[in-house]
C-alpha positions, 0 to 999 in steps of 0.5 A: 454727193449732197443730200438735200431734203424739202420739208413742208409745213401744214400751212404750205411753207416749203423749206430746203434742208441741207443735211450735211450743213445741219450735221456740220453745225451740230458737230461744231456746236458740240465742239464749242460746248466741249471746249467751253466745259474744258476751258471752265475747268482750266486754271490755277485751280483745276476742276474736272469736266464732270465737276464743272457740269455738276456745278453748272447744274447746281450740284457743286460745293461752295468753292466750285460754284464761286470759281465756276459761276463767278470767275470762269463762266462769264469769261467763257460766255464772253468768248462764245458771244464775241466769237459768234459775233465776229464769225457772223459779222465776217460772213456778212462782210464777205458775202456782201463784198463777194470777196473772201478777204472782206472782213472787219480786220481788212475793212477797218472796222476793228481799227475804228473801234480801237480808235474809239477806245484809244480816244477814251484812254488817252484823251479822257482817261476813261473808265472801263465802261467808257472805253467800251462805249468809245470802242462801240462808237468808233466802230459805228462811225467807221462803218458809216464812213466806209458806207458813205465813201463806197456809195455810188448808185449803191454799194458794190463789193470791190469798191467796199473792200478798197474803201475799207482798206484805205480807211483802215490805213488812215485809222491805223495812223490815227491810232499810232498818233494817239499812242504817241500822245499817251503816258507810259501808263496809258500806253500800257493799258492801250496796248493790252486792250489792243491785243484782244483779251478775255482776261477779267471779263465778268457778267457786265460784259455778258449781258449787253452782248447777249441782248445784242445777239438776241436781236441781231442774229434772228434779224440776219438769219431772216434776211439770209435768203435775200443775201444768198440771192444777191450773190447772183448779182443785183439785177437778178436779185431785183428781178426776183423781188429782193430789195437789194439796197435795203437788204444790203444796208440792213445787213451792213448795219448788223455786221458793223454792230456785231463787230463793234460790240465784240471789239468793245467787249474783248478788244480787237481779236484778230482774224476770227471774222476772216477765218471762221466763214471760210472754214465753215464754207469748206466744211459744209461745202455749201454755196451761199453765205453760210451764216449759221455755220460761220457763227458757230465756227467763230464761237468754237475758234475763240474758246479753243484759242483761249483754252490753247493760250491758257494750257500752253502759257498759263492763265492770263499769260498770253492774250487770246488775240495773240493766238488768233493772230498767229493762227489767222496769219498762217491761214491768210497766207494759205488762202492767198496762195490758194486764190492765186493758184486758182487764178482769182487774184 
C-alpha cells in the first residue's frame, strides 16, 4: 500500500508527498555519498573513509589534501554530475517517447556527440577543450535533426524512437568512416574517448557541468507536473491546460543539453541513461517520470561502476564505460524479456 501525504502551505498551495519515493531518494543519495567517499579513498595511495571525510572538511595533512582535493575529488564530482545528467536525460526521453527503450543510447544522441568529438580529433587534431566543444555541438545538432525529422503536427513517442534509431545508424556509420580516416595515434585517442572514462578529469570539467545542472535541473523539475499529465495523452493534457508542444520541446532541449554535456565531459558512457530511470521506477513503485529518483540513481550507478572498475582492475586500467556497458547490456536483455512476457513487445 502506498503512503501519500498532502502538505499545505499558509498561502494555500497544496503538494502531494509520496513518502516511499522520498525514502527511496534519501537512500539512493546516501548510497551515492557513501560510494563517493569510498571511491575518493581508492587508488595507489589508499585513504580510509574517516581520513577522507576529515580532509574534505579541512583537517587532513598536506599530502592527503593534495590527493583528495586536487586528484580524486574532481573525478568523483564529474562522475556524480555525469551520472545525474544521464539519469535525468534518460528519464525525460523515456517519458516523452513513452517507451522504456527511449534513451540517448538508442536515439542516437550519444553517437552524435561522439561524431562531433571524432571530427575534432581526426579532421582538426583538436585539443581536449576543442574535443569537448565538438562533442557538445555534435549532440545538439543530432538532437535538433531528430526533432525535425520526427515532427508531424507534433512529436509523438514511437515516431521519435524510430527516427532516433535511424539517425543513430547513420551517425554510427559516419563515426566508422572518421575512424578509417584517422592515423594510428588519432585512432587510439578516439577509441579511448569513445569508451567513456573518468580518468584524468579535473576541475575544468566540473564547473561547466555544475553550472549547466544548476540551471537545467530546476527547470526540468518545475515542468515535471506537465510531463506527468502528458503521459495521459496530448488531448487530455491540453484539456487540463498543459501547453503540450511547448513543454515537450523545452524538455527535449533540456534532455539533449544534459546528454551532450555529460558525453562531452566523460565520453559516451553507455546504458546509464537507459537503466537509471527504470531502476528508479521499480524502487519507488510510483507512476510518472520519476525525475528526481532517476537523477540520483544515475549518479549512484556511475560512481559505483567507477569504484568497481578501480577495485577489480586497478586505477585507470578499465574505463568506467566498459563496466556500465556490461551491466547495462545484461539489464537490457532482462528488460526485453520482461516486456515480451508482458505482451508489450
